[in-house]
C-alpha positions as CSV (number, residue, x, y, z in Angstrom):
1,M,15.8,-29.0,23.2
2,N,18.9,-26.9,24.0
3,R,20.0,-27.0,20.4
4,R,16.6,-25.7,19.3
5,R,16.7,-22.9,21.9
6,A,20.2,-21.9,20.8
7,A,19.2,-21.9,17.2
8,L,16.3,-19.6,17.9
9,L,18.5,-17.2,19.9
10,L,20.8,-17.0,17.0
11,I,18.1,-16.5,14.3
12,A,15.9,-14.0,16.2
13,P,18.1,-10.9,15.8
14,F,18.3,-11.4,12.1
15,S,14.6,-11.7,11.6
16,S,14.0,-8.3,13.2
17,L,16.8,-6.9,11.1
18,A,15.1,-8.0,7.9
19,Q,11.8,-6.4,9.0
20,Q,13.6,-3.1,9.7
21,Q,15.2,-3.1,6.3
22,R,11.9,-3.3,4.5
23,K,10.6,-0.2,6.4
24,Q,12.8,2.8,5.9
25,P,12.4,6.2,7.7
26,G,11.3,9.2,5.7
27,L,9.1,7.2,3.3
28,L,5.5,8.6,3.8
29,V,2.7,9.3,1.4
30,E,-0.8,10.8,2.2
31,V,-4.0,9.9,0.5
32,V,-5.4,13.4,-0.2
33,E,-8.5,12.2,-2.0
34,A,-9.9,8.8,-2.8
35,R,-13.1,7.6,-4.4
36,S,-14.2,4.2,-5.8
37,E,-17.3,3.2,-7.6
38,R,-18.7,0.3,-9.6
39,T,-19.3,0.8,-13.3
40,Q,-19.7,-1.6,-16.2
41,G,-18.5,-4.6,-14.3
42,K,-15.4,-3.0,-12.9
43,I,-14.4,-1.1,-9.8
44,V,-12.9,2.3,-10.6
45,L,-10.4,3.6,-8.1
46,D,-9.5,7.3,-8.4
47,G,-7.7,9.8,-6.2
48,V,-4.7,11.9,-5.3
49,I,-1.7,11.1,-3.2
50,R,1.1,13.4,-1.9
51,N,4.6,12.6,-0.8
52,V,4.8,14.0,2.7
53,G,8.0,12.2,3.6
54,T,11.5,13.6,3.5
55,R,12.8,11.3,0.7
56,S,12.0,10.9,-2.9
57,L,10.4,7.7,-4.0
58,S,11.2,5.9,-7.2
59,K,8.7,3.6,-8.9
60,L,5.9,4.0,-6.3
61,I,3.4,1.2,-6.4
62,L,0.0,1.5,-4.8
63,L,-1.7,-1.6,-3.4
64,F,-5.5,-1.7,-3.2
65,D,-7.1,-4.1,-0.8
66,L,-10.7,-4.9,-1.6
67,L,-12.5,-5.6,1.7
68,D,-15.7,-7.4,2.5
69,A,-18.3,-6.3,5.0
70,D,-16.2,-7.8,7.8
71,R,-13.2,-5.8,6.6
72,K,-11.3,-8.9,5.5
73,T,-9.2,-8.6,2.4
74,I,-10.8,-10.5,-0.5
75,S,-8.4,-9.3,-3.2
76,R,-5.3,-7.2,-3.5
77,R,-4.5,-5.3,-6.7
78,R,-1.4,-3.2,-7.5
79,G,-0.5,-0.4,-9.9
80,S,2.2,2.1,-10.3
81,I,1.8,5.9,-10.5
82,D,2.7,7.8,-13.7
83,Q,5.7,9.6,-12.2
84,A,9.0,7.6,-12.2
85,R,10.4,9.8,-9.4
86,F,8.0,11.1,-6.7
87,E,9.7,14.0,-4.8
88,P,8.7,15.3,-1.4
89,G,5.7,17.6,-1.7
90,D,4.7,16.2,-5.1
91,E,1.2,15.2,-5.8
92,S,0.0,12.6,-8.2
93,E,-3.4,11.4,-9.4
94,F,-4.2,7.7,-9.7
95,H,-6.8,6.0,-11.9
96,F,-7.1,2.2,-11.8
97,F,-9.7,-0.3,-12.9
98,V,-10.1,-3.7,-11.3
99,A,-12.5,-6.5,-11.8
100,D,-15.6,-6.2,-9.8
101,H,-15.9,-8.4,-6.7
102,A,-19.6,-8.7,-5.6
103,R,-18.6,-8.9,-1.9
104,A,-16.2,-5.9,-2.0
105,V,-17.7,-3.0,-0.1
106,E,-14.6,-1.0,0.8
107,C,-11.0,-0.6,-0.2
108,S,-7.8,0.4,1.6
109,I,-4.6,1.8,0.1
110,H,-1.0,0.8,0.9
111,A,2.2,1.6,-0.9
112,E,5.7,0.3,-1.6
113,H,8.5,1.6,-3.8
114,A,11.5,0.2,-5.8
115,G,12.7,-3.1,-4.3
116,G,9.5,-3.8,-2.5
117,N,10.3,-1.4,0.4
118,E,7.1,-0.6,2.4
119,V,6.0,3.1,2.4
120,D,3.8,4.4,5.3
121,V,0.5,5.7,4.2
122,L,-1.5,8.5,6.0
123,K,-5.3,8.1,5.7
124,P,-5.1,4.6,4.1
125,G,-8.9,4.1,4.5
126,P,-10.9,2.0,4.2
127,Y,-12.9,4.0,1.7
128,P,-16.4,2.9,0.6
129,I,-17.1,1.5,-2.8
130,N,-20.2,3.3,-4.2
């Protein structure tokens, strides 16, 4: 029992360090506009995002969670924006198509950039799927 407790005390500081490394300060994007609709057996996700952080982002990837009526994630899709480097103040449009999920009624937006580092998102939704 004492060995287990000692091992946990040694490991605990490193687990929080790993979480802090994945989330870096100054990485912040805002969803300026978002709309989603069903068409021809697909869900079309369109919108505009803006880098409102203090640092440039390379290889920004948007993550779209499709949510059911209980707001539980039923699918997660990802796609990168067109710009390789996303500077503070820049805006970028996004246009994605994903397979239709009959139970999906809303979607929320998350982001990460090069190396899988999490980026905070202002106004992540959820947004209705029309």
